[in-house]
N, C-alpha and C positions, 0 to 999 in steps of 0.2 A: 833490493830492486834486480829485476831480471835484465839480462844484457840482451840487446837487440842487434843482430847483424843484418845488413842490408846488401842485397846482391843485385847489381845492375851493371852497365857498361861503363865502368869507372877507371879500371887500372890501365894506365898509360894511353887513355884516350886522348885523341887530337880533336875531338868533336866538341865545339863551344857548347851547344845545347846539351849535350850528354853530361859534360862536367858541371854545368851549372844545375841541372836536376841532381846530380850527384852531390852537390854541396847543399842542396835545399833540405831533403829529407832528414839526414841526421842532424842538420842545424834545428830544425822544428822539434825534433823528439828530445834533443838536448834542452832547448828552450822550455820543455815542459818536464824536465828533470828525468827523462831516460837515458840510461847509459847506452850509447849506441855508436856505431861506426860502419863505413862502408867496408865490405869484405874485399880486400885486394885480390881479384881472381883474374888469372890470366887465362881469357878463353880463346885465345887465338892459337888453336890446336891443329888446324888444318893444313899446315905448311907443306908438308910432303906425303906422299902415299904411305912411307914408313910410319910416319907419325899417326896417319889414320887407322894403320893396322894396329899400332900399339893400343890405340883408343878404340878397338873394336867393340868393347863392352858398352860403349855409349850410344851404339847405334841400335836402334830397334827396327827389325826387319831390314836386313841390309839388301835384300832383293828389291825392294820399293824404291824404284828410280825416280817417282815423283818426290820423294821425301830427300833423296841423296844428291838430286841433280845440282843444287847450289854448292854442296860440299864438294863434289868432285870438281866443279869449276874453279874452286878457290884458287888453287896453285897457279893456274893459267891467268887467272885476274891479277894475281901478285906479280907475274912475269910482265904482263901487259902495262901494269902501273910502273913498273921499273923503267920499261922502255919509254913510256911518256915522260917520266921524270928525267931521263937522259936528254930526250928531245927538248924539253923545256929549258934544261941547263944549256944546251948548245945554242938554242935560239936567244936566250936572254942573259947570255954571258954567264959561263960556268961558275966562276967564283963568286959573282954577285948573287946568283940564284941560290947556290948552295949556303952562302952566308946567311941569306934572308930566312931560308927553311930552317938552318940550325938556330938562328935567333929566335924564330916562332916556336920551335920545340922547346927552347928554355923557358919562354913565357909560359908555356901550357904546363910544363913540368913544375914551374914556381906555384902556379895556382893549386896544383894537387895538394900542397902543404896547407892551403886553406880549409881542405875537406877532411873531416874526422874519418879516419881509415886505420885498416889492421896493418901492424908492421910486418906480419908475416904475409908471404906471398903464396896463395894457393893456386894449385893446378888441378886438373882433372884427376891425378893420381892420389892427391892428398886432401882434396876439398872436404872428404868426410871427417877430417880432423877438426873442422870448424864446430862440430857438435860439442867439443871440449869447451870451446870459449863462448858459444852463444846459448841462450835459452830459447830465443824467438828469432825467426828469419823472415824478413820481409824481401820479397822479389819485385823489383820495380823501383821508380816508375820510369819506363823507357819501353823500347820495342823488345821486351823480353821474349815475346811469342812471334819474333820474326822467323821467316822461313830459312834465312841461311844459318839460323841457330835451332832449328827444329830437332835435328838428331841429338842436340846436346841436352840430356836430361836435367843436368844441373839447374838450368833455369826453370825447371818444374819442381825444384826441391826433392828430387828422388834420392839425394845423398843425405837428407836430413832424418834423424832418428824418429822413430814412431811416436816417442813420448814428447816430442817437441813441436811446436806450432809453425805452420809455413803460412804467410799472409801474401796476397798479390796486391800491391798498392799501385794503382795508375797504370797497370800493364797495357801494352800496346802491341800491335801487329803491323807488318807492312803490307798485309792483303786484308781483304774483307772476309775471305773464308778459305779454308783448305780444300784441297781435291779430296775425293770420297775416301781413299786408302789413308792418306795422311790425317783426315779428320777423325778416323777411327782411333788413331793412336793418340791423336790430342785429346779426345774424351778420356781415354785412360790416364794420361799425364795430368789432367786437371782435377783427379780424384785426390791427388796428394794435398791441395790446397784446403786449409780449414776456412778460409774467407778469400773472397776474390773482388777486387775493384779494378775498373778499367777506365781509360781515358775516352774511348769512343763510344758513342750511343750504338753504332752498327756493330761493334765488337761484343758489347753487352747483350744485344739481341741475339746474336749469332751463338754465343756460349750458351745462353739460356734455352735456346732452340734445340741444342743438341746434347745437353746435360740437364740433371735435376738441381743444378748450382744455382743459387741466387747470387746474382751480380750486381753490384753497385756502381753507378757512374760517378767518378770523382775528377777532381781537378789535378791537372799535372802538378807535380810538387813545387815547380818554379812559382806558380800563383800563391802558395801558401805564405811566402814571405812578403811584406809590406815594400813598397818603394824605397822607404827609409832604410830598411834592413839591407836591401841590395846596394844601396849607395854607399853604405859603410865600406863595402869591399871594392868599390869600383875604383878605377884609375883616372881621375879627372884631367889629368895632364894631357891626355890623348886627344881632347876635343879642341878643335880649332876655334879661333875668336870669331871667324866669319859664319854666317849662316849657311847651313849645308843639309842636304839630303843624305841618308844613310842607305846604301844598296847592300843588301846581305842575300846573296844568291848562291844556292847550293847546286842547283842544276846547271848544266852546260850547254844545253841545246837550244834555249828559248832566247834568240837574239832580240825578239820583238819586245820582251819584257824590259831589256836594258833600254832600248830606244824609247820605249814610253817614260821610262825613269829620267833618261837625259833630257828628252822634251819638256818634261815637267820642270825640271831644273833650269832649263834655258828660258822657259815662259816666266818663271816666277824670281829669276835671278838667284838661284842657289848654286853653291858648290856642289859637287859630287864627291862622297867618299865611299870607296867599295873595297872589298877584300879579294883581290886576284889570286891569292896563294893558298886558298882553301884546300885542306886535305893534300898539301904539297904538289899541286898542280895548277897550271894557268889554262883558264878556259877560253877558247878563241872568241867566244860571244861577249866576253868583257871588253873587247876593243870598242864596243859602241858606247861605252861609258868614258867620258873625257876627263874625270876628275882624278882625285888622288887615289892611287892603288896602294893600300896599306898593307904591308906585311907584319908590322909590329902589334898586331892585336891578339890578344887572348881573352878568355872569359872576363876578366876584370875591365879590359878596354871596350870590349862589346857592350857591356853594361852602360858605360859612360857615353859611347857614341850614340846609343838608342836615346838616352835621357836627354842629350843636348840637341838632337836632330830636329829639323823643322818638320820632316816626314820621313817615314821609314818604307822601303819598297823590298819585298822579300818573297821567297817561296819557301822559307823556313818555318815550321811550327813555333820554335822557340823565338825567331825573329818577331812573329806575330804576337807571341804570348807577352814578351817584354814591353812591346809597344802599348798593348792593352793595359797592362800592369802599370805603367808609366803614364797613361792617358795620352799617348801621342798620336798625332796623325799617321796613318799607315795605308798602305795598299798591300794586298797579298795575292800571289799568283800560284797556279798549280805548277808543281816541279816538272821541268821539262814537258809540259802539256800533257802529262800523263793522266788518265783518267780509268774509270772501271775496275777491273780486277788488279791491274798493275799500278794502280793509284796508291800513294802514301798521304792523300790528301783528306782522308775522312776525319781525322783529328782536327784539321784546320776548318773544315765545313762545319763539323758538329759544334766547335767552339764559337764560331761566328753566329750560327743560328741560334744557340742558346743565349748570346748576349745581345742579340738583335743587331748584328754588325754586318750582315751578309753583303751589304753594298760595297764593303771595302774588298771583296773577293772579285778580282778583275780577270775575265776570260775572254773578253773581246779584245783583239789585236788592234782594232780601230778606236779603242776606247779613248775619250778625252777627259782627263781627270781635272777635278777642280781643286782649289786650295782652301776650301772650308774646313773650319776647325770641327772636329767630331764632339758631339754631345755625348759625354759619358754619364750623364745623370742615371739614366735607367739601367745602362751596363754595370756601371759600378755597384748599385743596388743588388742586381742578380749576382755579380761576382761575390760580393760579400756574403750573400745567403748560400751560394755553392761552397765558398771557402768553409764557412762553418760546418755545412753538412759533411764536406770532405774531412775535415779534422775530428768531427764527432764520430764518424765512421771508423777513422784509423784508431782512435784511442779505445772505441768500443771493441775492435778486433783484437787489439793488443790484450785488453783485460779478460776478454771472454773465452 
């Protein structure tokens, strides 16, 4: 049996959706008797100018400012985040805030133990050693084609020996297309893949328009597990006895989305549970939510809170995905009202269109939401078919 190494945003991640998709793919492969694990790869290499210089071999065409702009801004963004963290600690009681963040970090670290993963920690300097341990490499499913990772050739499999297979499963990007100079390099990078599948219809069409590659549309790996399989690892103790709506907002700027959720809760008599400490920061727009701000929530608790909610309000793809998988009432919004080239919402709109659930996508600030139960009859049929197609493609790619 050949051993499969999966490369995605797994190692030391504090992103709930990222960790859940990291759990899903090796779980499915193991279920079907594949020896597999996540590759513990530390991709956080852009901390200082010195480190960037050490890793200069990773950057294709260093004069290309279009490609490197995100990378150059990285250390400044880290400084800004540190300042915000200090301000939050001051505003919300330094000891209390830090204790909550430390507890949250512990919950995330404990969930990593549920994920099949390599004991060896790889970096850009030694990632080529992974060739000794794996026969096939899967890259995805997540935003492995994101602009901020674009100079990092690891996520296009350039470290993999020529005699080994590289498969892209459910790959995604944070933009609809690259600017011309970056696009030329992207075309080159894609040649290393023996097979490519993506999550977004728009990304599939884009790649096929610029290369001779055949690209298949597949489901995000979190859809490949049943509700029952997810509930096996959930933490049911987190869910309250009272009826509630669950708000999972990653964006920070759209107060109107919170107001709509709170109005819904007030109208139908539900409590509100939300997560105000996402990514170690507090968003000022969360002040419009009156309910419980929970900091003791990691991936296992997230599953339970969605499963027991009367309705889910989110701007997150995985918040929407688990709501659909669990057949819950939900409403989904654009992240920080962004659309067009800066939007990360294609994966949301594509999924809703495919399942006939586009009415749950709310873009009107004056929308009045009803409490009608979603009829999932047709959506579940489509989801079952798409799951079978996705699994067939994955196993065919591994064999051929």
